[in-house]
N, C-alpha and C positions, 0 to 999 in steps of 0.2 A: 504493500500500500504506500502511496505517496505521502509526503509530509505536507504540513500546512504552508510551507514556504513555496509550494508550487501554485498557490492561489495567485491569480493575476493581480498585480499592484497591491499586494498585501503589505500594510505598514509594519515596520520593524517593531513598533510598540505593541501591536496586536500579537505578533509572533511571540514576543516576550511574555505577554499576559497569558497566552495559550499554554506556553511552556510551564509557567507557574501553576496553572490549573491542571497540569498533567496531560494536556492534549499535544501529542507529538506527531502521530500519524493519523491520517483520515480514515474513517470507515468507508465502506463501499458507496453508500448513498451520498456521503459528503464529497467523495472524489468525483462522482458522476454528476452531481447537481450544482456545486458551488460556482464553478467557473461559468457554466451556461446561465445561471441566475444573474451573475455579474454582467454578462453580455446582454441582459435584458430579455431573455427568452421566457415565455410562459412554460411552466413545468407541470406535468401530470405524473406523479411519482407514487409507486406502490412500494411501501416499506413498512415493516412491522414495528411496533413499539420496542424501544431499546436498541434500535439500529443506528442511532446518532442523527436522526432527522432534524432535531431541534437546531443543532448547529448548522445543518445543511441549509436550512432557510434563514436561520438567525444571523449567521456571520455576514452574509451579503447585506442583510437589512441594516445591521449595525454599521458596516463599512460605508454604505451609501447614504447614511443619515447626514443631513446638513444641520448641524447644531445651532447655526445662526438663525434658522427658521423654526419657530416654536409651534407651527401648525402640525398636526399629525401627518406623517409621511408613510408610515407602514401600519396596517391593521392586521392582526392575527386573530382569527376566529377559531374557537375550540369548543368541544361539546360540554366540558365541565369546568367548574371553578378550580378544582384541583390541578387540572392540566394547565389552565391559565397561569396559576401561581408557579407551577413547576417551570414553565417556559420563561416566565418573568425572572425567576431566580437565576436560571442559567444564563440568560441574556445579560442581566445586570453584571454578572461576574465577567463576562467577555467584554462588555462595554466599558469596563473600568479604565481602559486605556484612552478613552475618548471623553474628556471632561464635559460636563453639562448635558450629557445625553440623558433624557428623561423617558422612563418606561412606566406606563400606567396600566393597571388592570381594571377591567369593567365587568363585574358579574353580580348576581343577586346575593342576598344575604348581607349586603353592605348598604348603608343608606345612599340613596340616589343623590341627595344633596351634597354629601361629602365628595362623591366622585365628580359631580358637576363643578364644584369649586376647584378641584384639581385640574379638570379640563380647562377651566377658564384661565388658569395660570400658564397653560401650554404644556404639550407633551409631544414627543417625537414618534414613539412606538406604542401603539395601543394593543392590548391583549385581552380578549373578552369572549363572553358567551353570546350567542345570537339574540336571546331575549333581552338582555340588559343593553346591548348595543342598540337594539330597536327602541328601547325605552328612551335612551338619550337622543336618538334621532327624532322621535316623536315630540319630545319636549324642547327640541332645538338647543340642547346643551352640547351637542356634538355636530360638527360639520366635517364632511369628508372630501371637500373639493381639492385639498392638497395631497391626497393619497397617491403615492407612486406605486406601492406594492400591496396587494391583498394576498394573505396567506390563509388557506383553509387547512387546518390540521385535524387529522382523524375525521375526515369528511364523511366516511361511511357511517361512523357512529352518529354524527349530526343528522344525517338523513334518516337513520333508524329512529331517531328521536322526533322526527317530523319537522325538521327545520329547513326543508328545501325552499319554500316560498320566502322565508325570512332571509336566507342567505342571498337569494337572487335579488330581493328587494334592497338589501344593504349594498350589494354590488352596484345596483342602479344609481345609488347616491354618490358614486365615485367617478372620476374622470374616465372616459372611454379608453384612453391610451394607457391606463394603468397596467402594470404587470401582475399576473395572477399565478400563484403557486398552489397547487392542490396536492396534498399528501393524504394517502389512504392506505390502510392495511389490506383492504380487499377492493376489487373492482366490480361490484354488482352493477346491473343495468342503470339504476338511478344515478350512480357516479358518472357513468358515461353521458347521461342526459345533462347532469350539472356541468360537466366539463365542456360540452357543446355550447351550453348557455353562457359560460363565463370565460373560457380560455380561447386564445387566438393562436392557431398553428402550434400547439404545445409540443415540446420535446417529452416523449414518454420514457420514463425510467422505471425498471422493475428490478428490485433487489430484495433479498431476505424475505421472499414471499412465502417460503415454506419453513415452518419451525424445524430446527435441526434436531432430528431424532436422537442424535448422539448426545445432545446437551440436555434434553428433557426426557426423562423416563416416564412414559405415559402408562398408567395402570388403571384397571377398572375392577371393582369388586361388586358382586351381587349380594344383597343382604335383605333380610326381612326386618331388621332392627338397626336403623342407621346410626342411632346414638351409641349403641353398644359397639358397633363396628368402628365408629369414629374413635372411641376410647381405646379400643384394641390397636388401631393404627398409631395413635399417639404413643402408646406404651411400647410399641414395637419399633417405630422409626426414630423416636426420641429426637425430634428436630430442634435446632436452636430457635427457629422461627417458623411459624405456621400461619398461612392465610387460608381461611375457610369461606367459601361462597355459598350464600343462600339466595333464593329468588325473591323473597319478600322481607320487608323490615320486621314484620311480626315474627318470622322464623329466626331472623338475626338476633332479635332481642331475647327470644325464648332460649335459643341455643347458647347465647352468651351467659345467661343466668344459670343454665344447667352446667356449663363448664366451670363457672365460678364456684358453684356448690361443690364441685369435684376438686376444688382447690387449685385449679389451673390459673395462671396469670393471663387474663383475657380482657379484651376491650372490643367494642363494636363501632361500626361506622355505617350510616345509611342516610338516605336523603332527607329525613325529617330532623336530623341534627342541625343546629345552626352552624355557621361557618367557623366560629371560634371553637366549638366542641369538635367539629370534624378535624380542624387543624391540630388540636391537642391530642386527639386519638392517634393521628398519624405520627406525631412527635413521640408519644409514649411507646408506640410500636417500633418505630425506626431506631429509637435509642436503647431498646431492650428492656424498658421498664415494664412493658407488657409483651409477652412472647407469642400470644395468639391474637390475631385480628379476625373477627367475624364480620363479613361485609356483604352488602348487596352489590349489584354491578356498577354502582357509583365508583367502586374501587378497582374495576377491571381495566380501566384506562386512566392515563394521566397521573399515576402515582409512581414516583421515582424512589422506590425502596430497594436498596441493594441487599443481596445475600439472603433472599427468602428461599429457604431450603425446600419447603414442601407447600404445595397448593392442593387443597381438597375441595372438590365440588360436592358439597353436602347435598345440594339440590342440583339436578341435571340442568345445564343451561338450556335456554329456549331454542337455540340454533347453533350451527357449527361456527359462525363468526364470533359469537359470544364466547364459546368454548376456547377458540384460538386466543382471544384476548385475555381471558382468565388465566390460562396456563402460561401465557407469556409473561406473567409476573415473576416466574422463576426461570432459571437458566439464562439470566440476562448478561450481556457483555460476554466475558470469557468464563462465566460461572456455569456450573451444571445444576440441575434441579430435578425434582420429582413432582409429577402431577397425578393425583388420584381422583377418580370419580366413583361415586356410589350410586347404585340403582336398585330399585325394587324389582322383584320377578316380573311384575306386570308392565315394566317400563322397557323391556328388551328392544322393542321396535323403535322407541323414542331415542335410544342411545346407539342405534346401529352405526351412525357416523363416527362415534367415539370408539366403538369396538373395532372399526376398520383400522384405526390408528394405534389403539392401545392394546396392551396384552392383558388378558383376563387372569386374575389371580384368586387364590383362596385364603381366607383369614387363618385357616388351620395350619397353613405353612409358615405363619409368622411366629417369631420368638418374642413372647410378651413378658415385660417386667411390670407386674401388677402394682409395684410400689412407686413407679415413676410418675412424677407430676411436672408439668411445665411451669416451674417457678422462676421468678426473675431475681437477679442479683441487685437490681437497681430500684431506687425511687427517683422521681423527677422533681427537682426543686424549681419553682418558678419565681422570678423576681420582676418587679414592675419597672423595668428599664430595658431599652433595646437600642436599635440602630439610631433612633431619633435622639437618644441621649448620648450618642457617640460611644456606646459600649461595644467592645470587641471581645471575642472569646479569650484572647490573651489577657485582657484585663481581669476577667473573672478567674481564670486559671491562676494567674499570678497572686491574686488576693487569697484564694483558697490554699495555695501551696506555701507562699511566703509569709502571709499574715496569720493564717490559721494552722499551719503545719500539717496540712492534709497531704497524704502520699498521692502522687500523680496517678498511680495505677488504680486508685480507688475512685477516680473520676472518669465518667464515661463521656458520651458525646455532649457537646454544648451547642445549642441552637439559638441564634440571635434573631429575634423577630423585630418588627418595627418598634413596638412599645413594650415587649416582654422578652425575657430570655429564659431558656430552659436548660437545666444542668442535670445530667444523669449521675447519681451518686450511689455508691454501694450502701445497702441498708444500714450497715454499722456506723456510718458517718453522717447520714442524712440529718438526723436530729441535732447532732453537734454543729453542723454547718448552719442549720436554720437558726439555732440559738446565737451563734457567733455573729451572724449577719445583722442582728438587732443592734450591735454596738460597733461592728467593723464596716467602715465605708469601702466602696469600690471607686477608685479614682476620685477620692475626697468627697464622695456623696453616699449617704445611706439610702438603702432601698428596702422596701417592704418585700418579704419573701414568704412563700407558703409551699407546702408539698401537694402536688396534684394527686387526686384519688385514682 
């Protein structure tokens, strides 16, 4: 694979930033898409989640942004808030080499007025969901006459959610000579229809269209008692992290409660949670404070969680595309993973497409440790300060180690949000750190702290 230095007219400062972030060689989608995008071509790309597509469209957008003009120049439309935030986080890191470049997210669950105020101050790259972008257009808090590039990410998922008309309508509010980049994991007929409506003589790129069987071990178990089988699988595989999919929020809540009663470290995520709770669920899972995440399909796309060892379809997905995206949560980048699906005897027809790809196994073949529980080593401490207070992970780590005498190996991941920061701490020191923060300042300022449940 080629290095990022092969990108046309790439600034040295950007190469240095990419190197600091650990990006040395391009993925296949990046190698095939970045230079054509910089040349101004429309792109129709088929690439699965985890293939590096965010940088494939994001790098050119950042490179071509004119920071002296504060009208929106790029708009990226995504199916979910989680994916919008993930893209924004990645692009902000890359854009660090370019002072004053402003990236703004627009999605529901956040007051419209606050977003409108941010828009009024100006932004270069907008990342949002179709519904909220439509809301701003309707209220005239957003104008798109300066858009040079429209990006549709995970377009197949947006069409599954019924957003075809909204996307076409949003596109009609932009200049006709804009560049359009459409990225989709699958190419069903509606995607072809959308491409004909929005793209002009696109370059078609297809990479990573088939999940690598060597990376994901797909297994299916027939069972008449799904919960009993789930516990057997947990006690046999003993994964460090486990993502379980259910089809409904009711099932997610019920299963989470059942696993909690069995003393497993578990948390849930579904569409009825507000954005703050969804974000905190993801932080607790990604930093190891919770080892099991039970989710509806809100979590099957747009979540960038590394090193998920095991994915279990507790409920069978509705169709093959959802199955593909669910199991794509494991085996990401260079990692390997296991994806297991459970089905009842009367569901054999429904899961024929999974049986064609997965190997069928029997629970009696498993070696079970009945004493095993998925318990966490960590608690998560939250403090009421973040990026807007100029806090950095190094500031928090320095205070804990130098001022409080905490051993670095007892501190897990530190996540800095806009107004809050989250620190994973081993159980044995969490209470001590919480007490010490009441009298110990960080960068000469005292912060309120609490432990998340």
